[in-house]
N, C-alpha and C positions, 0 to 999 in steps of 0.2 A: 439427472448425470450418474453415468452407467459406474457402479461399483469396479468394474474391471478396466475401466479407466488407463491410456496411457500415463506414466509417468512425466512430467514438465521439468520440474526441478526437484533433486533429489540432494538433502541434505544431511550427514552423515558424520556423526560423532566429532562434532563443535564444539571448541572450546576455546573460552578467551580469559587473559586473566590480567588485571594490571595492577603491576606490581606482585605482593602476596595478597592481593583480593581475587579472589576467581570468582569469574563473573558468569559464567558460562561453562558448562560441566556435560560432556558428551552427550549433546543435543542434537536427535536426530527426527528427520519426517519428510515426506513427499506432498510437491503439493503437481496433482493430477491434471491434466490437459482437460480445460475447460472446466476448473473446479474454482468457488471461491472458497478460499481457506481463512480463517480468523486468527489472531495468532494474542493469543490474550495473555493476562497478567496482572496483580500486583504491581503499584512503584515496586523499583527496583529486582523485578523480576528477570531482567534481561531480554525482554522480547524487542528493546529497541537496538540492544547491540546486535542480535540477533539479525534485523532487520539492514545495518547498518552493513554488515558482516558481507549479508546474500548480495546487496545494490555494491560494494565494494570499497565503501566508505571508509571501514574498517579491517584492517587483519584479523586474520584467524589465527590464534596460536595450533591449532590442530583439528585434524580432522577434514573433510573435503564437500567440495559442490559442485554438482553436475547439473546443465542444463541442457535440457533434448542430448543425453551426454558427451557435453565437452565442460569439462575441468572449466570452473570459473572463480575458485577461492583465489584470495590474494591478488587477481588480476586487475584490479585497479575499477574507476564508477565508468570511465570510460570504454574499456572493454567487457564490460558489462552490458554495460547500457546497446553496444554495436553486437552484442548476444541477444540481446531481443528485450531484455528486464529494465523497465524503469522505474523509478521512484517517486514520492513526491514526498516533500517535509513537513512536519508537524506545525512549523512556522519560515512560511514560505516569503523569499525575499524577491520582490519585484523590480525592473529597470524603471530609473526614473525616468528616461527619454521616448519611452515606448508604449502606444497606446496598446489597451486592453486585444484590440482586435490582431495589431500589430505584435502581441504576443505567444498569440494563440497561433501565425500563420508560421510564424519563427519556432515552433515548438515541431515542425514537420523537416524530420529529419531529412528527406531528401533535397532541402536546401541550403544543408548545412556546408557549404562547400565553399570555396574559396570568390570561386567566380561569381556564386550568387549573393554573395555578401555584398559587392558591388553595386547589386541592381535591385532597382526597386523589389518591395516584396510583392508576390502576387496572390493577390485573394482566391478562394474557390468557395463552393461549394459546402465543402467541408467546415473548414470554417464558421460559415455564417450558421451550420446544424451545431456544431458546438457551443457557441456561443447563445445560442436558442434555449438549448438543450440545459445548458446552467445559469438560464436568468440572467445573460450579463450583455444580454443588448443595450439596456436602459445606458450604462456606462462603457461602451464599447470604443468611442472615441475617446475615452478619458484616459491621461497618462495611468498605466498599472499599478503605481506605485500609491497612487491617491487609494486606490479600492480600501474597504472595510477587512481588520483580521478574516471574516467568514469570506468573502468575495473573493478578497486573496486564496483562499482554501481553495470555491470551484475554481477559480482560474488556474491555480496549479493541478488538478486533477485534470481539466481541459486540455491542458498544454502537454499533459503528457496522452493523454490518449491519441493528441494529435502526433505525438511519435510513431504513431500504428506498433505497440508492444503487443509480447507475445505473452511478457507476465508482466501485469502493472501491480508495485505496491503501494499500497496506503497508508501513511503515516497519520495516524488520528484525523482520518477525514470528516469529522464532524464537528472538528473542533473549532469554535467561534460560527460555526452556520447555523443559521435560523431554524428553530425546531418546525416550522413549516416547509421547510428548502430540505429538510431529511429524509424522508419518505419519494421524493420524489431523486434525490440522488441515488437510493435503492433500484428506484426504476431503470434511470441512466446508466448506471454499474452493472446492472442486469442485461438489460438491453448489448452495452457491448461485448460482455462475457456471452451473451448468446453468441454474437458474432464471431466468437473463438479466442479471446481474451479471457487468460486464465489473472487471478490474483489475487496477494497475499493482504493481510488488512490487520494492520496492529489499531486496534480501539479499544476506548475505556463502554461506550456506549453500548448494553446488554441487549437492548431493543433494537437498537441498529445490525446487530451482529447477528441476531437472531433473524430480523427480516431479510440479512441478504446472505450468509454464509450457509453452503454447503454443512463443512466442518469447522471442527476448532481442535487447537493447537494450545494447550493451560502449558504455561512455566509456572517455575516457582522458585525461588533462589539457584536460576541460574538449571533449572532441570525441571523436563515436560513431568507433568504430574497427570496430564490426559488429553485424548485425542478422540473426540468425540462430535455428534450430531451436536448442534447451541442447544435442542431441548432440552438436551440432557446434563446438562451443566448443571442446574439447581440440584441436580437429584446425585451430583457426587459431591463426598462430603470434604474429600480432600482440596477440592476446586472453591467449597463453603470456606472452608478452614481458610485455604489461603488469600482469601479475600476480605472473608470480614472475621477472621482470628476465634469462632466460636461456632458451632451448630446453632443453625436459625431455620425459622417455618420457611416453608416452600414460597419461591416468591420475590426472594429479597433480594435477588439478585439482579434480578429487574427493576429495581427504584432505583 
């Protein structure tokens, strides 16, 4: 990815408080076209709050967010999604009466109309490709709500990609996913990234971040303490201190 790539998402001076508790203070970062950006931080650092605000599910108290030059701060999740930013959730819920295949098909933004809702779902090659890519073939005919937690996570990413987003925001994508599938998830996400999908990834798994992301922004107590390549994280004393509370030997962050 070119270091001079065009900015796609611009977050400036974002702030959020809950009563007297300041959760975010003056958070600013960019997501460039074609980039996979990791959003990291210890528990309580504010990364989930950033993701909720960027995706329209939580209002900001201050600051601005631009998507391809269009303001989206406090626009609401429907308008943010319509602008091309789609997110997943850490604990995805699935409909009880739809199969896995039907849920993937329904993720197509082009079918989300009143007229299409009255017609049978039309399956196409992309549905089959996503089901195969995320190893969901054996459960494609089962109710989506019957899947394991890890399978629901994989399904939620497949559905989000079915929406053909410009930016895909992933909330803890490897939580509950079998370790053998994590490398496959990196391969899948890199493939879609190469096809033009920029990504913002909230994740605790440092090895996953190193394998997937081009760059990382690290939060601690609502402020950005690092903006660097994944390989530089464990050389940053502020990052090590934020995660572990003390200086440690190199390699600890990857454990």
